[in-house]
C-alpha positions in Angstrom: -0.1 0.0 -0.1 1.3 3.6 -0.7 3.1 5.2 2.3 1.8 8.6 3.3 4.6 11.2 2.1 3.8 13.3 5.1 4.7 10.4 7.3 7.9 9.6 5.3 8.9 13.3 5.5 8.5 13.5 9.2 10.6 10.4 9.5 13.5 11.6 7.4 13.5 15.1 9.3 13.4 13.3 12.6 16.4 11.1 11.7 18.3 14.1 10.3 17.8 16.0 13.5 19.0 12.8 15.4 22.1 12.5 13.6 22.8 16.4 14.0 22.2 16.3 17.8 24.5 13.0 18.1 27.3 14.8 16.2 27.1 18.0 18.2 27.5 16.2 21.6 25.7 16.5 24.9 24.8 20.2 24.5 22.0 19.1 22.0 20.6 16.2 24.2 17.0 17.6 24.5 17.1 18.0 20.8 18.3 14.4 20.4 15.4 13.2 22.8 12.8 15.2 20.9 13.9 14.0 17.6 14.1 10.3 18.8 10.5 10.6 20.0 9.6 12.2 16.5 11.2 9.3 14.7 9.3 6.9 16.7 6.0 8.6 16.1 6.8 8.7 12.3 7.7 5.0 12.3 4.3 4.3 13.8 2.5 6.3 11.2 4.4 4.6 8.3 3.7 1.1 9.8 -0.2 2.1 10.1 -0.3 3.4 6.5 1.6 0.3 5.0 -0.6 -2.4 6.7 -2.6 -4.2 4.2 -6.3 -3.4 4.4 -8.2 -6.1 6.2 -11.6 -5.3 4.2 -12.7 -7.6 1.5 -13.2 -5.8 -1.6 -16.9 -5.9 -2.7 -18.1 -6.0 -6.3 -20.6 -2.9 -6.9 -24.1 -4.3 -6.6 -25.0 -2.6 -9.7 -22.2 -4.3 -11.7 -23.6 -7.1 -14.0 -20.7 -7.2 -16.2 -20.5 -10.8 -15.5 -24.0 -11.5 -16.6 -24.0 -14.0 -19.5 -26.3 -13.4 -22.4 -27.4 -16.8 -23.5 -29.6 -15.5 -26.4 -32.5 -17.9 -26.5 -31.5 -20.9 -24.3 -31.7 -24.2 -25.9 -32.7 -23.0 -29.4 -30.1 -25.1 -31.1 -32.4 -28.3 -30.1 -34.6 -27.4 -33.0 -31.9 -28.6 -35.4 -31.3 -32.0 -33.5 -33.2 -35.5 -34.0 -33.5 -38.3 -31.8 -30.2 -39.6 -32.6 -28.5 -36.5 -31.1 -29.0 -37.0 -27.6 -25.5 -36.5 -26.4 -25.6 -33.2 -28.3 -28.6 -32.4 -26.7 -27.3 -32.9 -23.5 -24.4 -30.7 -24.0 -26.5 -27.8 -25.4 -29.1 -27.8 -22.6 -26.5 -28.3 -19.9 -24.4 -25.3 -21.3 -27.3 -22.9 -21.7 -28.7 -23.8 -18.3 -25.4 -23.6 -16.7 -25.0 -19.9 -17.9 -28.5 -19.1 -16.4 -27.6 -20.9 -13.2 -24.6 -18.6 -13.0 -26.7 -15.7 -13.7 -28.9 -16.7 -10.8 -26.0 -17.2 -8.6 -24.9 -13.6 -9.5 -28.3 -12.2 -8.7 -28.3 -14.1 -5.4 -25.0 -12.7 -4.6 -26.1 -9.2 -5.2 -29.3 -9.4 -3.3 -27.3 -10.8 -0.4 -25.1 -7.6 -0.4 -28.4 -5.8 0.6 -28.7 -7.6 3.9 -27.8 -5.3 6.9 -27.7 -2.1 4.6 -29.6 1.1 5.8 -32.8 1.5 3.7 -33.3 -2.0 2.6 -34.7 -3.8 5.7 -38.1 -4.1 4.2 -36.7 -6.0 1.0 -34.4 -8.4 3.0 -37.3 -9.1 5.5 -39.1 -10.5 2.3 -36.2 -13.1 1.9 -35.6 -12.1 -1.7 -32.0 -13.1 -1.1 -33.1 -16.6 0.1 -35.4 -17.0 -2.9 -32.5 -16.4 -5.5 -30.4 -18.8 -3.5 -32.9 -21.5 -3.6 -33.6 -20.9 -7.3 -30.0 -21.4 -8.0 -29.6 -24.5 -6.1 -32.7 -25.9 -7.8 -31.5 -25.0 -11.2 -28.0 -26.5 -10.7 -29.8 -29.8 -9.4 -31.8 -29.7 -12.6 -28.6 -29.5 -14.7 -27.3 -32.5 -12.8 -30.3 -34.5 -13.7 -30.2 -33.5 -17.5 -26.5 -34.7 -17.6 -27.9 -38.2 -16.9 -28.6 -39.9 -20.3 -31.6 -41.9 -18.5 -33.5 -38.8 -17.9 -34.3 -38.0 -21.4 -37.4 -39.8 -21.5 -40.8 -38.1 -21.4 -41.3 -38.5 -17.6 -37.7 -37.5 -16.7 -37.8 -34.3 -18.9 -41.3 -33.6 -17.5 -39.7 -33.4 -14.0 -37.0 -31.2 -15.0 -39.7 -28.9 -16.9 -41.4 -28.7 -13.6 -38.5 -27.4 -12.0 -37.7 -24.9 -14.6 -41.1 -23.7 -14.3 -40.8 -23.2 -10.5 -37.4 -21.4 -11.0 -38.9 -18.9 -13.5 -41.9 -18.4 -10.8 -39.5 -17.6 -8.1 -37.6 -15.3 -10.5 -41.0 -13.5 -11.2 -41.6 -13.3 -7.5 -38.1 -11.6 -6.9 -38.8 -9.2 -9.7 -42.3 -8.3 -8.2 -40.9 -8.0 -4.8 -38.2 -5.5 -6.0 -40.7 -3.5 -8.1 -43.1 -3.1 -5.1 -40.3 -2.4 -2.8 -38.6 0.4 -4.9 -42.0 2.2 -5.7 -41.7 5.7 -3.8 -38.2 5.1 -2.9 -35.3 7.8 -3.3 -33.2 7.6 -6.2 -30.4 6.1 -4.5 -32.5 3.1 -3.4 -33.9 2.5 -7.1 -30.2 2.8 -8.4 -29.4 -0.4 -6.5 -32.6 -2.4 -7.0 -33.8 -1.6 -10.5 -30.6 -3.6 -12.2 -31.7 -6.4 -9.9 -35.4 -6.2 -11.0 -34.4 -6.3 -14.7 -32.3 -9.1 -14.2 -34.6 -11.2 -12.4 -37.2 -10.6 -15.3 -34.7 -11.6 -17.9 -33.9 -14.6 -15.8 -37.5 -15.6 -15.7 -37.9 -15.1 -19.5 -34.7 -17.2 -20.3 -35.8 -20.0 -18.0 -39.3 -20.4 -19.9 -37.6 -20.2 -23.2 -35.4 -22.9 -22.2 -38.3 -24.9 -20.8 -40.3 -24.4 -24.1 -37.4 -25.5 -26.4 -36.6 -28.5 -24.4 -40.2 -29.4 -24.1 -40.6 -29.2 -28.0 -37.4 -31.4 -28.5 -38.5 -34.2 -26.3 -41.9 -34.3 -27.9 -40.3 -34.3 -31.4 -38.0 -37.2 -30.6 -41.2 -39.1 -28.8 -43.7 -38.8 -31.4 -44.4 -41.9 -33.6 -43.0 -41.8 -37.1 -45.7 -40.7 -39.4 -47.4 -43.4 -41.5 -46.6 -43.7 -45.3 
């Protein structure tokens, strides 16, 4: 960490005065004592300024630069057939993995509001807990989808139910944020508005992923058309 130039200057001046008093002899003993005391004070100040900060860096709550834009999740399933299950698993796992990362980011930002002045009403609604549970359920759904045995009508329906639950949770978070920020000062809305938009986007993306996955499993489960 950068040392204060004032502390460094005081330290150098004190050392110079101390050296002068030492060369001059006993006649300048009071000056020597004063210089030594000043040097000790300067050393203490330098030590204080040079200590690393114990405060953990915090990402600004409004910074969503890590948010992943997935486009339309699982849209590539439209070009796959029943023989491409392995490719379908990779596509869905990757896209839902990105959405799970976004949900985790939303959860982290909501947790940052806990204990902050002016946000007690919002954190009392447990929006941060809802986002945390959403992230956990979504990651569990991804693990299920990575099992090839899940890719049946019944298995995929269970996953679709989880995705709908997660999308509904994201909607509830967005609604809580919207209700909370109404008639609040601009400084409060500056924190919550990006979170509200992120929640709405997450809900839309989850439903799109669910629709594309549902259409795919229907297409590979449908009986072949008769000649």
